C-alpha positions as a printed NumPy array, in Angstrom:
array([[  0.119,   0.386,  -0.084],
       [  1.47 ,   3.644,  -0.88 ],
       [  0.879,   6.21 ,   1.699],
       [  1.453,   9.751,   0.672],
       [  3.464,  12.135,   3.024],
       [  1.62 ,  13.927,   5.299],
       [ -0.91 ,  11.275,   5.516],
       [ -3.093,  10.211,   7.697],
       [ -3.887,   6.957,   9.039],
       [ -6.124,   5.845,  11.244],
       [ -5.918,   2.539,  13.57 ],
       [ -9.486,   2.254,  15.004],
       [-11.301,  -0.74 ,  16.749],
       [-14.653,  -0.85 ,  18.489],
       [-12.727,   0.383,  21.916],
       [ -9.578,   2.447,  20.661],
       [ -8.248,   4.639,  18.154],
       [ -4.592,   6.06 ,  17.062],
       [ -4.487,   8.408,  14.208],
       [ -0.997,   8.32 ,  12.596],
       [  0.613,  11.099,  10.4  ],
       [  2.553,   9.796,   7.604],
       [  6.28 ,  11.628,   8.219],
       [  7.849,   9.492,   5.33 ],
       [  6.647,   8.542,   1.759],
       [  5.244,   6.663,  -0.558],
       [  7.796,   4.217,  -0.551],
       [  8.822,   4.638,   2.804],
       [  6.629,   4.858,   5.38 ],
       [  7.317,   6.769,   8.775],
       [  4.491,   7.004,  10.961],
       [  3.902,   9.178,  14.007],
       [  1.055,   9.101,  16.771],
       [ -1.047,  12.198,  16.485],
       [ -3.614,  11.473,  18.626],
       [ -4.852,   8.356,  20.961],
       [ -8.269,   7.337,  22.618],
       [ -9.454,   4.724,  24.172],
       [-12.907,   4.15 ,  25.572],
       [-13.789,   2.191,  29.144],
       [-16.215,  -0.389,  28.134],
       [-17.263,  -3.173,  30.76 ],
       [-19.104,  -6.245,  29.926],
       [-23.203,  -5.576,  29.925],
       [-23.51 ,  -7.513,  33.047],
       [-21.677,  -4.792,  34.974],
       [-23.46 ,  -1.895,  32.718],
       [-26.943,  -3.107,  32.713],
       [-29.34 ,  -2.18 ,  35.575],
       [-32.305,  -4.283,  35.587],
       [-34.309,  -7.138,  34.429],
       [-35.473,  -6.5  ,  31.4  ],
       [-39.294,  -5.065,  31.167],
       [-42.224,  -7.219,  30.585],
       [-45.285,  -6.9  ,  28.289],
       [-48.782,  -8.534,  28.213],
       [-49.404, -10.348,  24.69 ],
       [-53.428, -10.588,  23.098],
       [-53.261, -14.043,  24.461],
       [-52.909, -12.944,  28.05 ],
       [-49.894, -14.17 ,  28.823],
       [-46.661, -11.904,  29.439],
       [-44.219, -11.665,  27.062],
       [-40.204, -10.82 ,  28.095],
       [-38.139,  -8.105,  26.156],
       [-34.842,  -8.971,  25.249],
       [-31.986,  -7.384,  27.15 ],
       [-30.139,  -4.778,  25.718],
       [-26.285,  -5.957,  25.037],
       [-25.   ,  -2.055,  26.065],
       [-20.892,  -3.419,  25.511],
       [-22.225,  -3.511,  21.894],
       [-24.311,  -0.338,  21.714],
       [-20.935,   1.765,  23.102],
       [-18.618,  -0.533,  20.734],
       [-21.372,   0.983,  17.646],
       [-21.25 ,   4.893,  19.759],
       [-17.452,   4.433,  19.61 ],
       [-16.886,   3.755,  16.177],
       [-19.788,   6.675,  15.419],
       [-18.058,   9.169,  17.346],
       [-14.533,   8.307,  15.558],
       [-16.381,   8.818,  12.775],
       [-17.739,  12.679,  13.894],
       [-14.358,  13.493,  14.512],
       [-12.861,  11.96 ,  11.36 ],
       [-15.254,  14.47 ,   9.604],
       [-14.835,  17.556,  11.625],
       [-11.228,  16.983,  10.639],
       [-11.621,  16.616,   7.2  ],
       [-14.006,  19.94 ,   7.136],
       [-11.071,  21.834,   8.679],
       [ -8.131,  20.11 ,   6.171],
       [ -6.652,  18.773,   8.811],
       [ -5.311,  16.712,   6.341],
       [ -4.212,  15.74 ,   2.476],
       [ -5.856,  11.887,   2.662],
       [ -6.554,   9.132,   4.725],
       [ -6.093,   5.608,   5.2  ],
       [ -8.737,   3.94 ,   7.511],
       [ -7.195,   0.467,   9.033],
       [ -9.577,  -1.526,  11.359],
       [-11.954,  -4.202,  11.859],
       [-14.506,  -5.007,   9.503],
       [-17.439,  -4.79 ,  12.373],
       [-16.161,  -1.077,  13.102],
       [-15.304,  -0.423,   9.216],
       [-19.052,  -1.428,   8.487],
       [-20.107,   1.347,  11.229],
       [-17.396,   4.388,  10.037],
       [-18.283,   3.699,   6.486],
       [-21.662,   5.008,   6.306],
       [-20.971,   7.768,   9.08 ],
       [-18.596,   9.517,   6.959],
       [-19.172,  13.01 ,   4.978],
       [-18.197,  13.964,   1.809],
       [-15.491,  16.046,   3.188],
       [-13.467,  13.051,   4.989],
       [-15.241,  10.461,   1.752],
       [-12.858,  12.945,  -0.934],
       [-10.203,  12.161,   1.002],
       [-10.194,   8.518,   2.287],
       [ -7.673,   6.55 ,  -0.466],
       [ -7.502,   3.28 ,   1.336],
       [ -9.066,   0.802,   3.785],
       [ -8.201,  -2.351,   5.585],
       [-10.26 ,  -4.502,   7.066],
       [ -8.118,  -5.301,   9.366],
       [ -7.815,  -5.071,  13.56 ],
       [ -4.269,  -3.578,  13.989],
       [ -4.786,  -1.668,  17.17 ],
       [ -2.918,  -3.924,  19.755],
       [  0.336,  -4.267,  17.051],
       [  3.205,  -1.465,  17.554],
       [  4.018,   1.287,  15.411],
       [  7.334,  -0.74 ,  13.69 ],
       [  4.516,  -3.756,  12.635],
       [  1.908,  -1.482,  11.493],
       [  4.441,  -0.007,   9.149],
       [  5.047,  -3.171,   7.981],
       [  1.539,  -4.782,   7.343],
       [  0.422,  -1.347,   5.722],
       [  3.536,  -1.412,   3.458],
       [  3.092,  -5.294,   2.735],
       [ -1.051,  -4.809,   1.737]])
């Protein structure tokens, strides 16, 4: 993968993101961290408040409503929040080009939430979770992609 000088690379999963800027050129990637954020997202059992509600059904029985998966909901909200941040950075013209590296589920939430400004600057996407990798490994994997 060729990443131009000064392009931003967003490496994200559903709970953490890192924004890098390429200080190298298209042939030799040199990523430097610009922004970082991590969301605390405990399991649903630690976030839930009460047992699910119940509603009467037409035949006189009582039906339970499914539990809300608060953990999954927070993952989706974190991805939407990241998309909003990317949109704001794109509107301010903070970067010339954008590469997004994220696990497939996060990428699936990010994509439809990017606006036209961010969409024009998006040059590459990679559906991989690299948030736990060191920067040198991310550079190597991006160069090989």
